[in-house]
N, C-alpha and C positions, 0 to 999 in steps of 0.2 A: 121362360116366363113371358117374354115378349110375344111369343107365338100363342100362348094360352090367352093372354090379354086380347090379342087380335081375334081369338075365337069367342070372346065375350066374357071370359072370366074376369071378375073385378075385385076379388078379395084373396090375398095370398098370405100364407104363413110358411116361411122357409127356415129350416134348421139344417146346419151342416157343421162338421167339426173343423173344416178348413176355413180359415179366415178369408182367404182369397175368394172362395165361392160365395160366402156370406156377403162380402163387400160388392162382388159383381152383381148379385141379385138386388142388393139394396140400391146400387147405382141405377139399375133398370127401373126399379119401382119409383125412384125419384124422378125419372124422366117421363114415364107413362102415368096417366091419370087414373090410378086404381089404388084401393086400400091395400096395405100390406105390412107385414112385420117380419123382420129377420132376427135370427137368434143363432149365436155360435154355441154349439153343443160342446160340453167338456166332459170327458169320460176318462177315468184313469184305469186303463187296462191292467196296470200293475196291481191294483187293489184285489183283483180276483185271479190274476194270472197264475200265481204259485199253486193255489188250490186246484184250479182247473187242470193245469199241467200235471200235477201229481195224480189226479184222478184218471187222466188219460194213460199215464204210465201204469197205474194199478190195473186198469182194464186190459192192457196189452201184456203185462209181465206178471201180474199177480202180487207185485210188491205193494204193500199197504200204502195208501196215500198219506197217512200220517207218520210213516216210518222216517226216521232221521238217520242218515249215514254220515260218518266222518268222511273227510276227503280220502283218507287212506283206504277205508273200507269200500268206498265208492269206486276207487281205482281198481281194487282187487276184484270186486264183483264184476265190474265192467270189462276187465281184461279177460275174464273167462267167457264173455259173450261173443268174442270174435270181432 
């Protein structure tokens, strides 16, 4: 950010999911004389992780993404895979 400000940029918008990065950029913006806004992004990967992972398994193995296996059946099917 400081390098871009030195190049003449004077309005920044920064978003990151890591608080430390957002804080570091905000600290720089507080020191240099430019407009800027920071924002900490929040995304819950777990909201879509199950469906995405099941679709990946379906593409690779042919097992339907919406199929539900008991733990016992999963172990049995998995043991035959090597």
